[in-house]
C-alpha positions as CSV (number, residue, x, y, z in Angstrom):
1,M,16.1,49.4,87.1
2,T,17.3,52.9,87.8
3,A,20.4,53.6,89.8
4,T,19.8,55.8,92.9
5,A,22.5,57.7,94.7
6,D,23.7,56.2,97.9
7,P,23.4,58.9,100.6
8,I,26.6,57.7,102.2
9,E,28.4,58.4,98.9
10,A,26.9,61.9,98.6
11,P,29.4,64.8,98.3
12,P,30.5,66.1,101.8
13,Q,29.0,69.6,101.2
14,T,25.4,68.1,101.1
15,L,26.0,66.6,104.6
16,M,27.4,69.7,106.2
17,P,25.2,72.5,107.6
18,S,25.5,75.9,105.9
19,P,27.9,78.3,107.6
20,L,26.5,80.9,109.9
21,D,26.1,84.4,108.6
22,A,27.2,86.4,111.7
23,A,25.4,89.5,110.4
24,E,22.1,87.7,110.1
25,T,22.4,85.4,113.1
26,W,21.4,86.6,116.5
27,V,22.5,85.5,120.0
28,L,20.8,85.5,123.4
29,L,23.2,86.5,126.1
30,W,22.6,86.2,129.9
31,S,24.2,88.3,132.6
32,H,24.5,86.7,136.0
33,S,25.4,90.0,137.8
34,Q,22.5,91.9,136.3
35,N,20.1,88.9,136.2
36,C,19.0,89.8,132.7
37,T,19.2,88.7,129.1
38,H,20.3,90.7,126.1
39,V,19.7,90.0,122.4
40,E,22.1,91.2,119.7
41,P,23.5,90.2,116.3
42,L,26.2,87.5,116.6
43,S,28.7,89.8,114.8
44,R,28.3,92.5,117.5
45,M,28.9,89.9,120.2
46,F,32.1,88.8,118.5
47,D,33.2,92.4,118.2
48,T,32.5,93.1,121.9
49,N,34.3,89.9,123.0
50,R,37.4,90.7,120.8
51,R,37.5,94.2,122.3
52,A,37.3,92.7,125.8
53,Y,40.1,90.3,125.1
54,T,42.3,93.1,123.5
55,N,41.7,95.4,126.5
56,N,41.9,92.5,129.0
57,T,38.5,93.4,130.5
58,P,36.1,90.8,132.1
59,M,32.9,89.9,130.4
60,D,29.7,89.1,132.3
61,Y,27.5,88.0,129.4
62,V,27.2,84.3,128.5
63,P,25.7,83.2,125.2
64,L,22.7,80.9,125.8
65,H,21.1,80.5,122.3
66,I,22.0,81.3,118.7
67,G,19.3,81.5,115.9
68,T,17.1,83.9,114.0
69,Q,16.1,87.1,115.7
70,D,12.6,85.7,116.3
71,E,13.9,82.5,117.7
72,V,16.3,84.3,120.1
73,H,13.5,86.7,121.3
74,A,11.2,83.7,121.9
75,M,13.9,82.0,123.9
76,S,14.5,85.2,125.9
77,S,10.7,85.4,126.7
78,S,10.7,81.8,127.8
79,L,13.3,82.7,130.5
80,R,11.5,85.7,131.9
81,Q,9.8,83.9,134.8
82,T,13.0,82.3,135.9
83,L,14.7,85.6,136.0
84,I,11.8,87.2,137.9
85,G,12.1,84.3,140.4
86,R,15.8,84.9,140.8
87,E,15.3,88.6,141.3
88,A,12.8,87.9,144.0
89,E,15.4,85.8,145.9
90,R,17.9,88.6,145.5
91,S,15.8,91.6,146.5
92,P,12.3,91.0,148.0
93,A,11.8,94.8,148.5
94,L,12.4,95.5,144.8
95,T,10.1,92.6,143.9
96,N,7.2,94.0,146.0
97,F,7.8,97.4,144.4
98,M,7.7,95.9,140.9
99,R,4.4,94.0,141.7
100,T,2.9,97.3,142.8
101,V,4.0,99.0,139.6
102,L,2.9,96.2,137.3
103,H,-0.3,95.3,139.0
104,G,-1.4,98.6,140.4
């Protein structure tokens, strides 16, 4: 009989997720005031947030999703219809104009 490793006894590093690489990890941000999303590297978001804290300036962007660039863009695309609906509630005239521009 061969001894097998007990997963509970495994070294802690095998049970922990790998740390995020802020330069290679992307974030999806949402702005309530602008009703839009923004995608940028996580490292840039942290730089911007630190600067806002240092300068004591308000921030409008809220992080919604962290992942690879493709994952974050896919999530952003999935939110598009919600944002369009919200914009229609905010500004019916702008929505009619955009329908004309997009659909001829």
